[in-house]
TIKE-104673 format. One record per residue: residue in three letters; x, z, y negated of N, C-alpha, C, O in turn. Coordinates in steps of 0.001 Angstrom, whole numbers, padded with zeros to 6 digits, always signed. Each point is the difference from the previous one (the first is absolute). Layout:
ALAXZYXZYXZYXZY...
REM end
This chain:
MET+257042+021346+215439-000349-000783+001169-000018-001462-000392-000578-000353-001027ASP+001190-000495+001812-000006-001432-000221-001423-000512+000157-000712+000409+000917ASN+000286-001321-001825-001391-000457+000071-000275-000862+001213-001142-000412+000203LYS+002145+000122+000611-000228-000741+001238-000206+000942+001185-000354-000441+001093GLU+000574+001730-001310-000223+000950+001078-001477+000078+000323-000855-000128-000877MET+000571+000340+002149-001382+000068+000445-000546+001400-000255+000635+000996+000347ASP-001821-000928-000958-000632+001279-000285-001159+000269+000940-000217+001140+000413ALA-000503-002145-000086-001103+000070+000951+000218-001191+000919+000713-000931-000374PRO-001303+000930+001565+000233-001122+000894-000268-001332-000710-001114-000258-000457GLY+002151-000582+000373-000155-001317-000611-000111+000026-001513-000439-000986-000592HIS+000817+002069-000050-000207+000129-001446+001286+000446-000679+000705+000876+000502CYS-000406-001475-001635+001216+000325-000752-000353+000705-001303-001107-000145-000520GLU+002057+000906+000004-000199+000697-001259-000357-000972-001122-000837+000308-000848GLY+001466-001473+000840-000274-000995-001034-001468-000414-000030-000559-000223-001074GLU-000063+000121+002242-001426-000349+000062-000839+001092-000649-000943-000290-000737SER+001281+001530+001007-000737+001113-000601+000185+000020-001508-000950+000261-000739LEU+002160-000533+000279+000252-000023-001439-000830-001081-000686-000568+000245-001065ARG+000490-001431+001656-000828-001081-000577-001469+000389-000014-000703-000238-000982ALA+000244+000834+002065-001407+000394+000081-000325+001072-001025-001009-000093-000700LEU+001852+001107+000606-000254+001083-000949+000097-000484-001442-000773+000436-000854ALA+001711-001327+000580+000114-000560-001354-001255-000790-000361-000480+000073-001131ALA-000045-000821+002086-001220-000782-000253-001184+000921-000291-000849-000329-000829LEU+000785+001456+001488-001118+000927-000179+000165+000922-001207-000911+000757-000335ALA+002058-000820-000310+000278+000881-001136-000560-000560-001302+000570+000215-001069GLN-001670-000923+001157-000671-000582-001160-001488+000203+000224-000499-000322+001079PRO-000226+000844-002057-001401+000393+000210-000917-001102+000537-000788+000261+000909THR+000865-001465-001435-000894-001074+000469+000292-000363+001446-000922-000222+000785ARG+002194+000161-000429+000349-000338+001383-000396+001124+000944-000477-000265+001104LEU+000663+001506-001513-000405+001123+000838-001511-000008+000209-000469+000197+001121ARG-000293-000421-002181-001461-000057+000123-000429-001156+000899-000917+000154+000807SER+001564-001300-000935-000316-001161+000845+000299+000308+001459-000794-000314+000886PHE+001944+000930-000646+000400+000345+001364-000980+000993+000613-000394-000153+001156LYS+000001+001166-001918-000963+000983+000512-001343-000649+000301-000624+000312+001014LEU+000172-001214-001884-001264-000694+000234+000076-000840+001272-000916+000033+000822LEU+001996-000778-000659+000168-000812+001208+000131+000871+001243-000499-000362+001066SER+001165+001503-001194+000116+000923+001139-001376+000471+000453-000266+000106+001197ALA-000600+000173-002157-001350+000472+000324-000822-001080+000702-000896+000317+000782LYS+001189-001583-001053-000748-001106+000609+000490-000355+001390-000705-000675+000750GLY+001902+001119-000394+000521-000228+001344+000101-001470+000356+000407-000821-000823ALA-000780+000487+002061+000136-001362+000521-000894-000999-000717+000239-001205+000079GLU-001259+001677-000772-000902-000877-000754+000710-000617-001195-000262-001152-000347GLY+001159+001904-000289+000695-000479-001179-000967-000314-001127-001193+000289+000089LEU+001715-000880-001141-000819-000394-001143+000536-001287-000605+001208-000236+000001VAL-002106-000595-000517+000448-001167-000756+000432+000473-001381-000472+001020-000501ALA+001374-001780-000099+000586+000390-001280-001066+000264-001060+000126+000953-000769GLY-001159-001767+000715-001052+000188-001002-000699+001338+000136-000349+000624-001002ASP+000140-000173+002245-000640+001301+000224+000920+001155-000402-000465+001024-000500ILE+001764-001193+000720+000952+001023-000425-000008+000071-001523-000038+001084-000583SER+000075-002243-000047-000008-000084-001463-001220+000690-000587+000106+000754-000967THR-001259-001014+001554-001248+000609-000468-000001+001509+000239-000344+000773-000894ALA+000726-000360+002094-000023+001430+000347+000922+000821-000895-000315+001141-000338LEU+001444-001713-000043+000982+000745-000787-000052-000358-001480+000758+000549-000800ASP-001649-001464+000433-000146-000442-001385+001345-000477-000572+000458+000460-001046ILE+000148-001394+001774+001300-000556-000354-000157-001516-000125-000611-000620+000871PRO+001143+000011-001927-000064-001465-000117+000668-000672+001209+000984+000508+000537HIS-001530-001652-000119+000496-000712+001187+001492-000299-000086+000731+000227+000964ASN-000266-000739-002116+001409-000382-000097+000920+001217+000088+001083-000088+000578THR-001494+001206-001137+000790+001231+000095+000037+000490+001440+001054+000386+000506LEU-002211-000404+000152-000074+000447+001389+000870-000871+000900+000671+000510+000897SER-000680-001808-001130+000791-000916+000816+001473+000388-000001+000652-000020+001044THR-000133+000370-002201+001392+000423-000110+000245+001257+000826+001000+000092+000713HIS-001901+000869-000805+000165+001256+000744-000117-000217+001502+000761+000591+000767LEU-001690-001420-000338-000153-000273+001430+001231-000718+000546+000419+000259+001128THR+000155-001147-001910+001219-000701+000420+001129+000998+000249+000745-000137+000969ILE-000618+001122-001823+001038+001023+000168-000247+000811+001273+000944+000318+000722LEU-002204+000017-000443-000321+000731+001227+000289-000849+001234+000472+000516+001013VAL-000753-001807-001093+000299-000907+001118+001514-000079+000203+000475+000099+001131GLN+000283-000277-002211+001459-000092+000097+000613+001278+000549+001041-000043+000656ALA-001675+001179-000916+000485+001287+000519-000374+000190+001463+000449+000955+000633GLY-001265-001851-000089-000395+000090+001403-001158+000932+000271-000328+000251+001159LEU-000304+000273-002206-001106+000948+000170-001349-000677+000173-000933+000598+000536VAL+000826-001832-000982-001271-000724+000003+000257-001412+000517+001048-000590-000261THR-002015+000066+000992+000032-001396+000425-001261-000669-000532-000918+000665-000480SER+000889-001979+000572-001191-000707-000458-000225-001232+000858+000904-000483+000682LYS-002128-000008-000735-000307-001272+000652-001001-000741-000877-000844+000600-000666ARG+000965-001895+000690-000885-000841-000796-001342-000142+000696-000070-000210+001211GLU-000996+000327-001996-001381-000212+000473-000660-000952-000988-000583+000432-000995GLY+000675-001718+001270-000546-000982-000935+000777+000059-001308+001216-000190-000015ARG-001918+000452-001076+000648+000091-001315+000499+001407-000300+000648+000224-001023ASN-000943+000716+001898+000372+001394-000218+001187+000400+000860+000372-000699+000943ARG+000199+001812-001281+001050+000608+000807-000433+001428+000303-000328+000768-000904ARG+000333-000418+002202-000378+001343+000445+001271+000798+000255+000939-000489+000628TYR-000923+001723-001124+001173+000874+000110-000282+001161+000942-001117+000513+000074PHE+002166-000111+000646-000090+001079+000987+001239+000876-000116+001081-000482-000338VAL-001241+001765+000618+001164+000880+000102+000713-000345+001296-000636-000191+001037GLU+001948+000114-001098+000827-000229+001183+000220+001361+000651+000865+000771-000416ALA-001664-000490+001447-000050+001344+000586+001359+000478+000512+000341+001168-000183GLN+000436-002037+000815+001291+000437+000531+000953+000388-001120+000738+000976+000131ALA-000742-001718-001221+000851+000344-001143-000425+001350-000582+000839+000807-000403TYR-002142-000576+000367-000541+001270-000489+000500+001145+000890+000486+001015-000498ARG-000610-001188+001815+000458+001031+000938+001502+000223-000120+000464+001139+000041ASN+000301-002227-000188+001457+000129-000133+000372+000788-001244+000903+000835+000038MET-001594-001097-001140+000293+000701-001245-000291+001497+000160+000796+000837-000424VAL-001923-000508+001030-000345+001410+000217+001004+000639+000953+000422+001136-000221ALA-000036-001845+001271+000994+000537+000940+001321+000252-000709+000662+001006+000254PHE-000277-001915-001143+001234+000191-000774-000092+001263-000848+000937+000797-000040LEU-002069-000618-000639-000167+001167-000866-000004+001301+000788+000456+001029-000498LEU-000962-001068+001711-000100+001210+000819+001201+000206+000926+000103+001039+000652SER+000801-002014-000588+001066+000039+000998+000878+001244-000096+000489+000482+001021GLU-000284+000034-002192+000825+001203-000138-000754+001094-000729+000600+000938-000527CYS-001889-001060+000502-000855+000949-000707-000004+001354+000694-000071+000093+001225CYS+000148+000919-002015-000203+001375+000480+000856+000321+001221-000481+000624+000946GLY+001739-001044-000960+000873+000277+001134-000479-000663+001270+000191+000530+001095SER-000815-001691-001234-000533-000775+001125-001180+000671+000690-000356-000392+001111ASP-000257+001384-001731-001203+000636+000536-001199-000791-000519-000548+000313-001056LYS+000151-001327+001799-001056-000916-000442-001320+000710-000296-000746-000434-000877GLU+000452+001501+001582-001243+000725-000227-000073+000567-001419-001072+000036-000604THR+002206+000402+000081+000048+000555-001355-000321-001069-001040-000558+000304-001054CYS+000906-001546+001348-000176-001091-000975-001392-000638+000049-000351-000780-000885LEU-000418+001094+001875-001328-000613+000104-000920+000537-001096+000147+001144-000429PRO-001101-001975-000029-000951+000479-001007-000797+001188+000524-000300+000081+001191ALA-000035+000825-002076-000799+001162+000385-001413-000440+000366-000534-000949-000574ALA-000051+001635+001513-001382-000291+000396-000930+000357-001159+000239+000982-000703PRO-001293-001767+000497-000941+000318-001092-000634+001372+000214-000289+000398+001129GLN+000083+000303-002214-000642+001319+000075-001493-000191+000267-000636-000862-000606ALA+000093+001650+001495-001426-000090+000363-000875+000643-001045-001223+000015+000144
REM end
């Protein structure tokens, strides 16, 4: 499939490849999961660094890669920068992964319900 072909509404295979490549590194995956858990509140870089026990300069490099992949956005708050998961990019990536899953039977691909 050409990477310009649309996989999900408004989404190209190339975007999914960049997103998945960015997440294929433990520190970036942990950062992304932490930001996902915070939702619209996001986190400032220092709080991410502390929560994941990662030096600031190392974290900065990883966050830049997530931003370049379109998975994370940021905004300046005084001397700090607050990071957020880009929800639409997240949904597009999941839609791409599920687009041909299980013979297009989306119910089969959904996570199992927790056991009571």
